[in-house]
N, C-alpha and C positions, 0 to 999 in steps of 0.2 A: 469538634469543640469550638463553641462561640467565643471563647477567651482567645483561643489561638487565632480565630478569623479575625476579630477585632484588632489584635496587635499586628497581624500581617497586613492589614489595611492601613492601620496607623504608620508602619514602617514604610510602604510603598508610597504614601501620599505625604510624608513628613516634610519635605520642601515644597509642597505645593499648597496654595491658599484653599484647602478643602476642609470643611467641617464634617465629621462624621458623627450620626447620632445613633444610639442603640435605642430601638423602639419597636412596637408590633406594626409590620409594615402595612396591616389592612385597617388599623385605626390608630393614627398617631395626631397630635397637635403640637406644633413648634411654633416659637415665637417669631421666627424669620421666615422671610419668603426668599425664592431662590430663581435664577435665570435658567439652571439646568439641573434636572434630576436624571440620574442614570440608575436603571434596573439591570444589571448585568447578568450574564450566564443563566437564563431561564429563570430567573426570580419569579416572574409572573406565572410560571408554570408549576411552582411549588407552594402556592398560596391556599390550596384547598378548593380549586375550581373556580367557577364564575363569581360566586360572591366574594370569596376572597381577593380576587382580581378587582372586582367592583370597588371594594372598599380601599384598595391600594391606589386605584385610578382616582377616586374621589379626594383622598388625602393629598396625593401627589398634585392634582389640579389646583386644591386650595391653597397649596404652598408654593405655587409657580407664579412668578410677576407676570403682567401682561406681556405675551409674546415669549414667555418662557417655553423651554422644551422639554419634553421627557423622551429619553433614549432608552429603549426597552428591547433586550435581544431575547429572541425566542428561537426554539429548534422545532420545526414543523415534522420532523421525523428523525428517528434514530435506528441505526442498524442492530437489530438483536444479536446477541452472542452470549455465550457461555463459556468461560475460561475452562479448558480441560476437553471440550468437546472438539479437538483438533485446533483450538485457539489457544496460543501461548499467552502467558500472563503478559498483562500490559505493565509499562514502566510505572513504578510508584512516583507519586508526588511526595516530595520531601521538604518539611519545614522545621529548622531548629530555632528555637528561642530559649534563652537562658538555661541551657543544659538540658531541655526537654526537646526530643526529637519526634515528629510526627510523620508518619507514613500513610498515604491514602492510596488505594489500588482498586479500580473497578474490576469485578469479578464476572458481572453479567449485565445485560440489559435485556428485559424481557417485554414485549409488547402485548396489550390487550386492548379492549374496545375503547377504554378511557384514556389511554396514553401508555405510558412506559414506567417500568419500575427499574430503577438503577440500583444494583446491589455492588457493595463495595466493602472492603476489609480496611479497617483502620488500626494502625498499631501506634502505641504511644510507649517511648522508652524514656525513662527517668533513671539514669545510672544503671544499677543492675535490675531494675523493675521493668518488666515488659507486659503491656497490657494489648489483648487483641479484641476488637469490637467487630461484629459483623452487622451492618446496618443496610436499610433499603430506603430509598427516597423515591416517592411517586413524582413523576413529571407529567402534568395534565398534556392531553393531545389539544393542540391550538394552531390554528392557522393564522397567517397575517390578516386575511380578510375578516376573520372572527374577531381579533384583538382590534383591529380598526373600529369596527361596528361598536364593541364594548367601550372603546375609548371615546369615540363621538357620543355616545350616550351619556358619558361623564364631562362632557364640554371640550374635548380636545379636536383638533383638526389635524388629520394624518399628513405627514410630510412624506418625501420620497423614502423608499426603502433602500437599505444598503445591506450588502452581504458581508460577514466575516468568515473567511476561508478556514478550513479546517486546518488544524496543526498536530503535532506529536502530543501537545498539551491539552487541546481543546477541540471539541466538536464544532464544526462550522454552524453558523445561526444567521438569522435575518434581524436587523435592527430597523 
């Protein structure tokens, strides 16, 4: 739910001097320029492939001040699994806001030649009303080298890579 995501981002950044904007990540125009743009948690891998990434990279570049930095987290590989094939259910991520409780639980990761498909079960509880949604999300296969080539073509100069270790809540990634 985009509203819940926006609300969570606002809650987490409330005391920080951060401005959030809701826009098409592949085609946006803002009045401001920034020193830092962060594309977290495989954002670049869910934009519909190379053309979506190119659109985002071009927009981000236009909105960065000279010397500005784009930090982008990607995952080069995911371990396929299916809950129930000897794999126990993973813990749900839970978020509550104004009496609405959201639960999200990954149920499978499947690999194919283009990338990965993350399947998840989302539950929304409002009072006695309980809604269950099964959804899937395509995550493009992308290497650090490929992303660096695409970023260079959009006017970026790659910096040193950093790794984010996996945790119980997050798959490890490269930045």
